[in-house]
DRENKE-353620 format. One line per field, with one value per atom (N, C-alpha, C): atom name; y, x, z; residue in three letters; chain; residue number from 1. Coordinates in steps of 0.05 Angstrom, whole numbers. Each point is the difference from the previous one (the first is absolute). Last residue first. Layout:
REM DRENKE-353620
atom c(CA, ...)
py c(Y, ...)
px c(X, ...)
pz c(Z, ...)
rest c(ALA, ...)
kette c(A, ...)
nr c(NUM, ...)
END
This chain:
REM DRENKE-353620
atom c(N, CA, C, N, CA, C, N, CA, C, N, CA, C, N, CA, C, N, CA, C, N, CA, C, N, CA, C, N, CA, C, N, CA, C, N, CA, C, N, CA, C, N, CA, C, N, CA, C, N, CA, C, N, CA, C, N, CA, C, N, CA, C, N, CA, C, N, CA, C, N, CA, C, N, CA, C, N, CA, C, N, CA, C, N, CA, C, N, CA, C, N, CA, C, N, CA, C, N, CA, C, N, CA, C, N, CA, C, N, CA, C, N, CA, C, N, CA, C, N, CA, C, N, CA, C, N, CA, C, N, CA, C, N, CA, C, N, CA, C, N, CA, C, N, CA, C, N, CA, C, N, CA, C, N, CA, C, N, CA, C, N, CA, C, N, CA, C, N, CA, C, N, CA, C, N, CA, C, N, CA, C, N, CA, C, N, CA, C, N, CA, C, N, CA, C, N, CA, C, N, CA, C, N, CA, C, N, CA, C, N, CA, C, N, CA, C, N, CA, C, N, CA, C, N, CA, C, N, CA, C, N, CA, C, N, CA, C, N, CA, C, N, CA, C, N, CA, C, N, CA, C, N, CA, C, N, CA, C, N, CA, C, N, CA, C, N, CA, C, N, CA, C, N, CA, C, N, CA, C, N, CA, C, N, CA, C, N, CA, C, N, CA, C, N, CA, C, N, CA, C, N, CA, C, N, CA, C, N, CA, C, N, CA, C, N, CA, C, N, CA, C, N, CA, C, N, CA, C, N, CA, C, N, CA, C, N, CA, C, N, CA, C, N, CA, C, N, CA, C, N, CA, C, N, CA, C, N, CA, C, N, CA, C, N, CA, C, N, CA, C, N, CA, C, N, CA, C, N, CA, C, N, CA, C, N, CA, C, N, CA, C, N, CA, C, N, CA, C, N, CA, C, N, CA, C, N, CA, C, N, CA, C, N, CA, C, N, CA, C, N, CA, C, N, CA, C, N, CA, C, N, CA, C, N, CA, C, N, CA, C, N, CA, C, N, CA, C, N, CA, C, N, CA, C, N, CA, C, N, CA, C, N, CA, C, N, CA, C, N, CA, C, N, CA, C, N, CA, C, N, CA, C, N, CA, C, N, CA, C, N, CA, C, N, CA, C, N, CA, C, N, CA, C, N, CA, C, N, CA, C, N, CA, C, N, CA, C, N, CA, C, N, CA, C, N, CA, C, N, CA, C, N, CA, C, N, CA, C, N, CA, C, N, CA, C, N, CA, C, N, CA, C, N, CA, C, N, CA, C, N, CA, C, N, CA, C, N, CA, C, N, CA, C, N, CA, C, N, CA, C, N, CA, C, N, CA, C, N, CA, C, N, CA, C, N, CA, C, N, CA, C, N, CA, C, N, CA, C, N, CA, C, N, CA, C, N, CA, C, N, CA, C, N, CA, C, N, CA, C, N, CA, C, N, CA, C, N, CA, C, N, CA, C, N, CA, C, N, CA, C, N, CA, C, N, CA, C, N, CA, C, N, CA, C, N, CA, C, N, CA, C, N, CA, C, N, CA, C, N, CA, C, N, CA, C, N, CA, C, N, CA, C, N, CA, C, N, CA, C, N, CA, C)
py c(41, 21, -2, -62, 7, 20, -76, 18, 5, -26, -11, 21, -23, 15, -15, 0, -15, 17, 1, 15, -16, -31, 12, 15, -42, -22, 11, 40, 2, -25, -8, 12, 1, 4, -18, 15, 30, -14, -20, 69, -29, -17, 95, -7, -30, 35, 3, -8, 3, -24, 2, 75, -25, -25, 105, -19, -28, 61, 10, -21, -8, -5, 7, 17, -29, -8, 92, -8, -30, 52, -5, -12, 59, -22, -4, 95, -24, -20, 68, -2, -26, 73, -24, 0, 54, -2, -27, 35, 21, -3, -33, -1, 23, -49, 24, -1, -88, 18, 24, -95, 24, 20, -114, 26, 22, -113, 23, 26, -90, 10, 25, -54, 15, 11, -79, 14, 15, -34, -2, 17, -10, -14, -6, 56, -29, -18, 93, -8, -29, 39, -6, -8, 28, -25, -8, 84, -20, -28, 75, -5, -22, 27, -13, -6, 50, -28, -16, 94, -13, -30, 56, -6, -15, 32, -22, -8, 76, -24, -24, 83, -8, -25, 40, -11, -11, 48, -26, -15, 88, -17, -28, 69, -11, -18, 7, 20, -14, -48, 26, 23, -110, 18, 28, -106, 27, 20, -105, 18, 28, -109, 28, 14, -97, 9, 28, -46, 3, 10, -20, -15, 3, 37, 11, -14, -26, 24, 12, -107, 24, 25, -105, 10, 25, -70, 24, 13, -77, -8, 24, 26, -26, -7, 92, -11, -26, 62, -1, -9, 5, 2, -1, -7, 23, 4, -42, -7, 25, 0, -6, -8, 21, 24, -5, -52, -7, 24, 9, -8, -6, 31, -13, -5, 46, -25, -16, 90, -19, -28, 69, -2, -21, 26, -18, -5, 64, -27, -20, 89, -9, -28, 42, -8, -10, 36, -26, -10, 86, -21, -28, 78, -7, -23, 3, 18, -9, -5, -14, 20, 30, -28, -18, 96, -3, -29, 29, 2, -1, -43, 19, 1, -27, -8, 22, -41, 22, -9, -34, -7, 26, -40, 25, -7, -65, 6, 27, -50, 15, 1, -37, -6, 9, 49, -24, -4, 57, -3, -26, 33, 6, -2, -20, 25, 9, -83, 24, 26, -96, 8, 26, -53, -1, 7, 3, -28, -1, 80, -4, -28, 21, 17, -5, -41, -12, 15, 34, -24, -12, 103, -23, -24, 110, -25, -21, 105, -17, -26, 61, 8, -20, -18, 3, 7, -19, 25, 5, -57, 0, 27, -28, 2, 2, -51, 23, 0, -47, 1, 25, -62, 18, -3, -26, -11, 19, 20, 1, -11, 2, -5, 0, 39, -12, -4, 19, 7, -12, -25, 5, 4, -23, 28, 7, -100, 19, 29, -81, 12, 21, -53, -13, 13, 27, 5, -12, -14, 27, 5, -82, 1, 28, -15, -19, 4, 45, 13, -17, -36, 23, 13, -68, -10, 21, 25, -14, -10, 42, 17, -14, -42, 1, 16, 19, -20, 5, 59, -26, -22, 115, -19, -26, 97, -23, -18, 102, -14, -22, 69, -12, -17, 85, -20, -11, 50, 1, -22, 60, -24, 6, 55, -1, -24, 22, 22, -3, -85, 21, 22, -62, 3, 22, -74, 27, 3, -72, 3, 29, -36, 10, 3, 13, -20, 12, 46, -25, -21, 75, -1, -28, 33, -7, 1, 12, 24, -5, -64, 4, 25, -71, 29, 6, -97, 16, 29, -74, 7, 18, -38, 15, 12, -93, 29, 13, -96, 12, 30, -105, 26, 12, -74, 7, 27, -58, 16, 9, -55, -5, 14, 0, 13, -4, -40, 28, 14, -105, 18, 29, -84, -7, 18, 6, -24, -8, 74, 5, -23, -1, 9, 4, -24, -22, 9, 65, -21, -22, 67, 10, -21, -18, -2, 9, 11, -29, -4, 87, -8, -29, 34, 12, -9, -25, -15, 10, 46, -26, -16, 82, 4, -26, 1, 3, 3, -4, -26, 2)
px c(346, 14, 31, -67, -12, 18, -6, 17, -12, -51, 6, 16, -41, 18, 5, -91, 25, 17, -96, 19, 26, -74, -15, 19, 26, -8, -17, 83, -26, -6, 67, -1, -28, 44, -8, 0, 9, 24, -6, -57, -5, 25, 4, -7, -5, 15, 25, -5, -73, 17, 26, -60, -13, 18, 4, 22, -9, -80, 27, 21, -96, 6, 29, -42, 6, 6, -25, 27, 6, -71, 3, 27, -2, -16, 5, 11, 14, -20, -17, -6, 14, -3, 11, -6, -25, 0, 12, 0, -15, -2, 52, 0, -18, -14, 12, -2, 5, -19, 15, 6, 15, -21, -3, -10, 18, 8, 7, -11, -2, -24, 5, 48, 4, -26, 36, -26, 0, 86, -13, -26, 68, -25, -12, 78, 7, -25, -10, 15, 10, -41, -20, 13, 56, -12, -21, 40, 20, -11, -54, 3, 20, -9, -25, 2, 69, 2, -25, 3, 21, 1, -58, -10, 20, 27, -19, -11, 54, 16, -18, -41, 14, 16, -43, -20, 14, 52, -8, -19, 22, 23, -6, -65, 2, 24, -41, 7, 3, -27, -3, 8, -43, 21, -5, -28, -9, 23, -28, 22, -13, -42, 0, 25, -66, 27, -1, -75, 8, 29, -61, 24, 10, -83, 22, 26, -82, 11, 23, -20, -14, 14, 32, -17, -15, 87, -14, -15, 60, -26, -17, 74, -1, -28, -6, 27, 0, -77, 12, 29, -56, -21, 11, 51, -18, -19, 105, -25, -19, 92, -21, -26, 83, -12, -20, 45, -12, -15, 89, -28, -10, 91, -8, -30, 51, 13, -9, -30, -9, 11, 29, -29, -10, 90, -5, -30, 26, 8, -6, -13, -21, 7, 64, -23, -23, 77, 6, -23, -8, -1, 6, 10, -29, -3, 94, -17, -28, 94, -17, -17, 67, 7, -17, -9, 29, 9, -90, 5, 30, -58, 22, 7, -100, 25, 20, -102, 18, 27, -105, 28, 16, -104, 15, 29, -89, 24, 12, -106, 23, 23, -107, 21, 26, -88, 15, 20, -101, 28, 12, -94, 15, 31, -81, 14, 17, -54, -17, 15, 26, 3, -15, 15, -27, 2, 77, -8, -28, 34, 12, -7, -28, -15, 12, 42, -26, -16, 84, 3, -27, -3, 10, 2, 8, -16, 13, 12, 7, -16, -43, 24, 3, -46, -5, 26, -6, -14, -5, 84, -29, -11, 95, -17, -29, 71, 2, -21, 43, -22, 2, 79, -24, -19, 108, -25, -23, 110, -24, -24, 117, -25, -23, 112, -22, -24, 89, 4, -22, 50, -26, 4, 71, -7, -27, 16, 21, -10, -68, 13, 21, -63, 25, 16, -89, 18, 27, -69, 12, 18, -47, 20, 13, -70, 22, 22, -84, 18, 25, -69, 12, 21, -52, 20, 14, -71, 21, 23, -82, 23, 22, -71, 4, 25, -21, -13, 5, 43, 3, -13, 23, -20, 3, 62, -6, -21, 60, -24, -8, 89, -13, -23, 77, -20, -13, 101, -24, -19, 89, -15, -23, 74, -4, -16, 29, -16, -8, 14, 17, -18, -28, -5, 19, -4, 6, -1, -60, 27, 4, -83, 17, 29, -92, 20, 15, -72, -3, 19, -43, 22, -2, -92, 26, 21, -97, 17, 28, -73, 9, 17, -18, -3, 12, -45, 24, -6, -65, 10, 25, -91, 23, 13, -57, -3, 26, -22, 7, -6, -2, -13, 5, 65, -18, -12, 29, 13, -20, -8, -13, 15, 27, -26, -15, 84, 4, -27, 8, -2, 4, 24, -23, -2, 65, 6, -24, -3, 20, 6, -58, -13, 20, 31, -15, -12, 45, 19, -14, -52, 13, 19, -41, -19, 12, 50, -3, -18, 9, 25, -2, -70, -1, 25, -5, -20, 0, 53, 12, -19, -32, 21, 12, -61, -14, 20, 35, -12, -14)
pz c(-580, -13, 4, 37, -26, -16, 91, -16, -27, 92, -26, -16, 108, -17, -26, 65, -5, -19, 67, -16, -2, 51, -22, -20, 83, -18, -23, 72, -12, -17, 85, -26, -11, 107, -22, -26, 95, -8, -22, 49, 0, -5, -5, 28, 2, -85, 16, 29, -60, -3, 15, 6, 8, -2, -4, 3, 6, 12, -7, 5, 20, -28, -7, 86, -3, -29, 26, 9, -6, -64, 29, 7, -88, 10, 30, -59, 12, 11, -84, 29, 11, -92, 12, 30, -104, 29, 8, -92, 14, 30, -104, 30, 11, -96, 11, 31, -63, 12, 12, -68, 9, 11, -10, -8, 11, -26, 17, -12, -40, 13, 17, -90, 25, 10, -63, 1, 27, -63, 26, -2, -71, -1, 28, -26, 4, 1, -8, -24, 2, 74, -20, -26, 70, 6, -20, -9, -3, 5, 18, -29, -5, 88, -8, -30, 36, 8, -7, -18, -15, 6, 50, -27, -17, 84, 3, -27, 2, 7, 1, -12, -24, 4, 74, -18, -25, 62, 10, -19, -22, -2, 10, 9, -27, -4, 99, -20, -27, 77, 12, -20, -1, -8, 11, 21, 4, -6, -32, 8, 3, 5, -9, 9, 3, -5, -11, 70, -28, -2, 78, -5, -29, 37, 17, -5, -43, -11, 16, -1, 7, -10, 31, -22, 10, 24, 9, -23, -6, 11, 9, -66, 12, 9, -21, 0, 15, -59, 26, -2, -77, 21, 28, -86, -2, 24, -28, 13, 3, -34, -20, 12, 48, -11, -23, 87, -26, -12, 66, 1, -28, 22, 25, 3, -73, 4, 25, -26, -20, 5, 58, 1, -19, -5, 22, 4, -64, -8, 21, 22, -19, -10, 53, 16, -17, -42, 13, 17, -38, -21, 12, 53, -4, -20, 49, -16, -1, 70, -18, -16, 59, 1, -18, 13, -6, 0, 22, -29, -7, 83, -3, -30, 48, -11, -4, 38, 5, -9, -20, 0, 3, 17, -4, 4, -29, 17, -8, -5, -13, 20, -25, 19, -13, -30, -5, 22, -7, 5, -9, -1, -24, 5, 57, 5, -24, 9, -4, 4, 13, -27, -6, 83, -12, -29, 58, -9, -13, 42, -26, -12, 88, -20, -28, 73, -3, -22, 27, -16, -6, 18, 15, -19, -25, 0, 19, -21, 23, 1, -69, 16, 23, -99, 28, 16, -97, 6, 30, -55, 5, 7, -18, -23, 4, 69, -18, -22, 102, -19, -17, 57, 4, -22, 45, -12, 5, -7, 17, -15, 0, -15, 20, -9, 15, -19, -33, 28, 18, -99, 13, 30, -62, -1, 13, -31, 4, -3, 27, -22, 8, 55, -5, -23, 26, 24, -5, -64, -2, 24, -3, -20, -2, 64, 5, -21, -8, 19, 4, -52, -14, 17, 39, -19, -15, 59, 15, -18, -32, 5, 16, -72, 29, 6, -96, 16, 30, -57, -14, 17, -10, 10, -16, 27, -16, 12, 4, 9, -19, 38, -23, 11, 30, 6, -26, 38, -17, 8, 49, -7, -19, 47, -29, -9, 92, -10, -29, 70, -13, -12, 85, -29, -10, 87, -7, -31, 53, -11, -8, 31, 23, -10, -62, 10, 23, -41, -15, 9, 66, -20, -14, 39, 10, -22, -7, -2, 11, 0, -27, -3, 82, -5, -28, 31, 0, -6, 6, 25, -1, -51, -9, 25, 3, 1, -9, -39, 25, -1, -52, 0, 28, -50, 22, -2, -86, 21, 20, -83, 25, 23, -93, 1, 26, -23, 7, 3, 22, -23, 8, 52, -16, -25, 72, -16, -17, 62, -20, -19, 80, -24, -23, 88, -13, -26, 51, -9, -14, 42, -24, -12, 83, -22, -26, 78, -6, -24, 35, -13, -9, 52, -27, -16, 91, -16, -28, 62, -6, -18, 34, -21, -9, 72, -26, -22, 87, -8, -27)
rest c(PHE, PHE, PHE, LEU, LEU, LEU, LYS, LYS, LYS, THR, THR, THR, TYR, TYR, TYR, PHE, PHE, PHE, HIS, HIS, HIS, CYS, CYS, CYS, TYR, TYR, TYR, PRO, PRO, PRO, MET, MET, MET, SER, SER, SER, GLY, GLY, GLY, LYS, LYS, LYS, LYS, LYS, LYS, ALA, ALA, ALA, TYR, TYR, TYR, TYR, TYR, TYR, ASP, ASP, ASP, GLN, GLN, GLN, HIS, HIS, HIS, TYR, TYR, TYR, ASP, ASP, ASP, GLU, GLU, GLU, ALA, ALA, ALA, GLU, GLU, GLU, TYR, TYR, TYR, PHE, PHE, PHE, ASN, ASN, ASN, LYS, LYS, LYS, TYR, TYR, TYR, GLU, GLU, GLU, ARG, ARG, ARG, LEU, LEU, LEU, THR, THR, THR, THR, THR, THR, ALA, ALA, ALA, VAL, VAL, VAL, ASP, ASP, ASP, TYR, TYR, TYR, ASN, ASN, ASN, ARG, ARG, ARG, ASP, ASP, ASP, ARG, ARG, ARG, LEU, LEU, LEU, MET, MET, MET, LYS, LYS, LYS, ILE, ILE, ILE, TYR, TYR, TYR, LYS, LYS, LYS, GLU, GLU, GLU, ALA, ALA, ALA, ILE, ILE, ILE, GLU, GLU, GLU, LYS, LYS, LYS, GLU, GLU, GLU, GLU, GLU, GLU, GLU, GLU, GLU, ASN, ASN, ASN, GLN, GLN, GLN, TYR, TYR, TYR, PHE, PHE, PHE, ILE, ILE, ILE, ALA, ALA, ALA, SER, SER, SER, LEU, LEU, LEU, TYR, TYR, TYR, GLN, GLN, GLN, SER, SER, SER, GLY, GLY, GLY, ILE, ILE, ILE, ASP, ASP, ASP, PRO, PRO, PRO, GLY, GLY, GLY, GLN, GLN, GLN, GLY, GLY, GLY, ASN, ASN, ASN, LYS, LYS, LYS, GLN, GLN, GLN, THR, THR, THR, PHE, PHE, PHE, ASP, ASP, ASP, HIS, HIS, HIS, THR, THR, THR, GLU, GLU, GLU, PHE, PHE, PHE, PHE, PHE, PHE, LEU, LEU, LEU, LYS, LYS, LYS, VAL, VAL, VAL, LEU, LEU, LEU, GLU, GLU, GLU, GLU, GLU, GLU, TYR, TYR, TYR, THR, THR, THR, THR, THR, THR, LYS, LYS, LYS, GLU, GLU, GLU, PRO, PRO, PRO, ASP, ASP, ASP, TYR, TYR, TYR, CYS, CYS, CYS, VAL, VAL, VAL, ARG, ARG, ARG, VAL, VAL, VAL, THR, THR, THR, GLU, GLU, GLU, LEU, LEU, LEU, HIS, HIS, HIS, GLY, GLY, GLY, THR, THR, THR, LEU, LEU, LEU, GLY, GLY, GLY, THR, THR, THR, CYS, CYS, CYS, VAL, VAL, VAL, GLU, GLU, GLU, LYS, LYS, LYS, TYR, TYR, TYR, THR, THR, THR, PRO, PRO, PRO, ASN, ASN, ASN, ALA, ALA, ALA, LYS, LYS, LYS, HIS, HIS, HIS, GLY, GLY, GLY, GLY, GLY, GLY, ALA, ALA, ALA, TYR, TYR, TYR, GLY, GLY, GLY, SER, SER, SER, VAL, VAL, VAL, VAL, VAL, VAL, SER, SER, SER, ILE, ILE, ILE, VAL, VAL, VAL, GLY, GLY, GLY, LYS, LYS, LYS, SER, SER, SER, LYS, LYS, LYS, GLU, GLU, GLU, PHE, PHE, PHE, TRP, TRP, TRP, TYR, TYR, TYR, GLU, GLU, GLU, THR, THR, THR, GLY, GLY, GLY, TRP, TRP, TRP, PHE, PHE, PHE, CYS, CYS, CYS, GLY, GLY, GLY, SER, SER, SER, SER, SER, SER, PHE, PHE, PHE, TYR, TYR, TYR, ALA, ALA, ALA, TYR, TYR, TYR, LYS, LYS, LYS, VAL, VAL, VAL, ASN, ASN, ASN, ASN, ASN, ASN, PRO, PRO, PRO, ILE, ILE, ILE, GLU, GLU, GLU, THR, THR, THR, LYS, LYS, LYS, THR, THR, THR, MET, MET, MET, ASP, ASP, ASP, ASP, ASP, ASP, ASP, ASP, ASP, LYS, LYS, LYS, ASN, ASN, ASN, ASN, ASN, ASN, ILE, ILE, ILE, ASN, ASN, ASN, GLN, GLN, GLN, SER, SER, SER, ASN, ASN, ASN, LEU, LEU, LEU, LYS, LYS, LYS, GLN, GLN, GLN, SER, SER, SER, CYS, CYS, CYS, SER, SER, SER, ILE, ILE, ILE, VAL, VAL, VAL, SER, SER, SER, LEU, LEU, LEU, LEU, LEU, LEU, SER, SER, SER, LEU, LEU, LEU, ILE, ILE, ILE, THR, THR, THR, ILE, ILE, ILE, ILE, ILE, ILE, ILE, ILE, ILE, LYS, LYS, LYS, LYS, LYS, LYS, ILE, ILE, ILE, MET, MET, MET)
kette c(A, A, A, A, A, A, A, A, A, A, A, A, A, A, A, A, A, A, A, A, A, A, A, A, A, A, A, A, A, A, A, A, A, A, A, A, A, A, A, A, A, A, A, A, A, A, A, A, A, A, A, A, A, A, A, A, A, A, A, A, A, A, A, A, A, A, A, A, A, A, A, A, A, A, A, A, A, A, A, A, A, A, A, A, A, A, A, A, A, A, A, A, A, A, A, A, A, A, A, A, A, A, A, A, A, A, A, A, A, A, A, A, A, A, A, A, A, A, A, A, A, A, A, A, A, A, A, A, A, A, A, A, A, A, A, A, A, A, A, A, A, A, A, A, A, A, A, A, A, A, A, A, A, A, A, A, A, A, A, A, A, A, A, A, A, A, A, A, A, A, A, A, A, A, A, A, A, A, A, A, A, A, A, A, A, A, A, A, A, A, A, A, A, A, A, A, A, A, A, A, A, A, A, A, A, A, A, A, A, A, A, A, A, A, A, A, A, A, A, A, A, A, A, A, A, A, A, A, A, A, A, A, A, A, A, A, A, A, A, A, A, A, A, A, A, A, A, A, A, A, A, A, A, A, A, A, A, A, A, A, A, A, A, A, A, A, A, A, A, A, A, A, A, A, A, A, A, A, A, A, A, A, A, A, A, A, A, A, A, A, A, A, A, A, A, A, A, A, A, A, A, A, A, A, A, A, A, A, A, A, A, A, A, A, A, A, A, A, A, A, A, A, A, A, A, A, A, A, A, A, A, A, A, A, A, A, A, A, A, A, A, A, A, A, A, A, A, A, A, A, A, A, A, A, A, A, A, A, A, A, A, A, A, A, A, A, A, A, A, A, A, A, A, A, A, A, A, A, A, A, A, A, A, A, A, A, A, A, A, A, A, A, A, A, A, A, A, A, A, A, A, A, A, A, A, A, A, A, A, A, A, A, A, A, A, A, A, A, A, A, A, A, A, A, A, A, A, A, A, A, A, A, A, A, A, A, A, A, A, A, A, A, A, A, A, A, A, A, A, A, A, A, A, A, A, A, A, A, A, A, A, A, A, A, A, A, A, A, A, A, A, A, A, A, A, A, A, A, A, A, A, A, A, A, A, A, A, A, A, A, A, A, A, A, A, A, A, A, A, A, A, A, A, A, A, A, A, A, A, A, A, A, A, A, A, A, A, A, A, A, A, A, A, A, A, A, A, A, A, A, A, A, A, A, A, A, A, A, A, A, A, A, A, A, A, A, A, A, A, A, A, A, A, A, A, A, A, A, A, A, A, A, A, A, A, A, A, A, A, A, A, A, A, A, A, A, A, A, A, A, A, A, A, A, A, A, A, A, A, A, A, A, A, A, A, A, A, A, A, A, A, A, A)
nr c(201, 201, 201, 200, 200, 200, 199, 199, 199, 198, 198, 198, 197, 197, 197, 196, 196, 196, 195, 195, 195, 194, 194, 194, 193, 193, 193, 192, 192, 192, 191, 191, 191, 190, 190, 190, 189, 189, 189, 188, 188, 188, 187, 187, 187, 186, 186, 186, 185, 185, 185, 184, 184, 184, 183, 183, 183, 182, 182, 182, 181, 181, 181, 180, 180, 180, 179, 179, 179, 178, 178, 178, 177, 177, 177, 176, 176, 176, 175, 175, 175, 174, 174, 174, 173, 173, 173, 172, 172, 172, 171, 171, 171, 170, 170, 170, 169, 169, 169, 168, 168, 168, 167, 167, 167, 166, 166, 166, 165, 165, 165, 164, 164, 164, 163, 163, 163, 162, 162, 162, 161, 161, 161, 160, 160, 160, 159, 159, 159, 158, 158, 158, 157, 157, 157, 156, 156, 156, 155, 155, 155, 154, 154, 154, 153, 153, 153, 152, 152, 152, 151, 151, 151, 150, 150, 150, 149, 149, 149, 148, 148, 148, 147, 147, 147, 146, 146, 146, 145, 145, 145, 144, 144, 144, 143, 143, 143, 142, 142, 142, 141, 141, 141, 140, 140, 140, 139, 139, 139, 138, 138, 138, 137, 137, 137, 136, 136, 136, 135, 135, 135, 134, 134, 134, 133, 133, 133, 132, 132, 132, 131, 131, 131, 130, 130, 130, 129, 129, 129, 128, 128, 128, 127, 127, 127, 126, 126, 126, 125, 125, 125, 124, 124, 124, 123, 123, 123, 122, 122, 122, 121, 121, 121, 120, 120, 120, 119, 119, 119, 118, 118, 118, 117, 117, 117, 116, 116, 116, 115, 115, 115, 114, 114, 114, 113, 113, 113, 112, 112, 112, 111, 111, 111, 110, 110, 110, 109, 109, 109, 108, 108, 108, 107, 107, 107, 106, 106, 106, 105, 105, 105, 104, 104, 104, 103, 103, 103, 102, 102, 102, 101, 101, 101, 100, 100, 100, 99, 99, 99, 98, 98, 98, 97, 97, 97, 96, 96, 96, 95, 95, 95, 94, 94, 94, 93, 93, 93, 92, 92, 92, 91, 91, 91, 90, 90, 90, 89, 89, 89, 88, 88, 88, 87, 87, 87, 86, 86, 86, 85, 85, 85, 84, 84, 84, 83, 83, 83, 82, 82, 82, 81, 81, 81, 80, 80, 80, 79, 79, 79, 78, 78, 78, 77, 77, 77, 76, 76, 76, 75, 75, 75, 74, 74, 74, 73, 73, 73, 72, 72, 72, 71, 71, 71, 70, 70, 70, 69, 69, 69, 68, 68, 68, 67, 67, 67, 66, 66, 66, 65, 65, 65, 64, 64, 64, 63, 63, 63, 62, 62, 62, 61, 61, 61, 60, 60, 60, 59, 59, 59, 58, 58, 58, 57, 57, 57, 56, 56, 56, 55, 55, 55, 54, 54, 54, 53, 53, 53, 52, 52, 52, 51, 51, 51, 50, 50, 50, 49, 49, 49, 48, 48, 48, 47, 47, 47, 46, 46, 46, 45, 45, 45, 44, 44, 44, 43, 43, 43, 42, 42, 42, 41, 41, 41, 40, 40, 40, 39, 39, 39, 38, 38, 38, 37, 37, 37, 36, 36, 36, 35, 35, 35, 34, 34, 34, 33, 33, 33, 32, 32, 32, 31, 31, 31, 30, 30, 30, 29, 29, 29, 28, 28, 28, 27, 27, 27, 26, 26, 26, 25, 25, 25, 24, 24, 24, 23, 23, 23, 22, 22, 22, 21, 21, 21, 20, 20, 20, 19, 19, 19, 18, 18, 18, 17, 17, 17, 16, 16, 16, 15, 15, 15, 14, 14, 14, 13, 13, 13, 12, 12, 12, 11, 11, 11, 10, 10, 10, 9, 9, 9, 8, 8, 8, 7, 7, 7, 6, 6, 6, 5, 5, 5, 4, 4, 4, 3, 3, 3, 2, 2, 2, 1, 1, 1)
END
């Protein structure tokens, strides 16, 4: 009965604002496998923050070569944060997605392009109606190659007179978000209202 009530509340809140996602206890086991799908041995991972992770996850899941996407929290100082804690802005985490991809079918560069094409990378205080440090635009790079690719596209956009707000941050941690955040729009059968695709490259 309680579970049905929570699901109903989540559905109602989703039409108001990403920032009003239901506060809930961290009910999932963060040590679980990132997906039930069989993962090839040669996969790579990438980490992107572009506001509400529901919308970010939606677009990456549709991308060729992407095996799975997990919503979570990255870049902060608190281990295993809950959504409620991240919402305070005091943990230092950003809402982030972990993209698992097959490097034989896509590239990190293609993912960076999609990142910029599916959110407002010029917004400095959040994303859409979601205001706060946890909703900032950022790329968490894991090595110099990823950093150089991200820098290339930021420069490209700035050369086109875009005031890019996206920051580059060295990857240091990632914690999976609660279960009800995962595959949110796929479960609802709807589309994001904070993230839209705009062809740039």
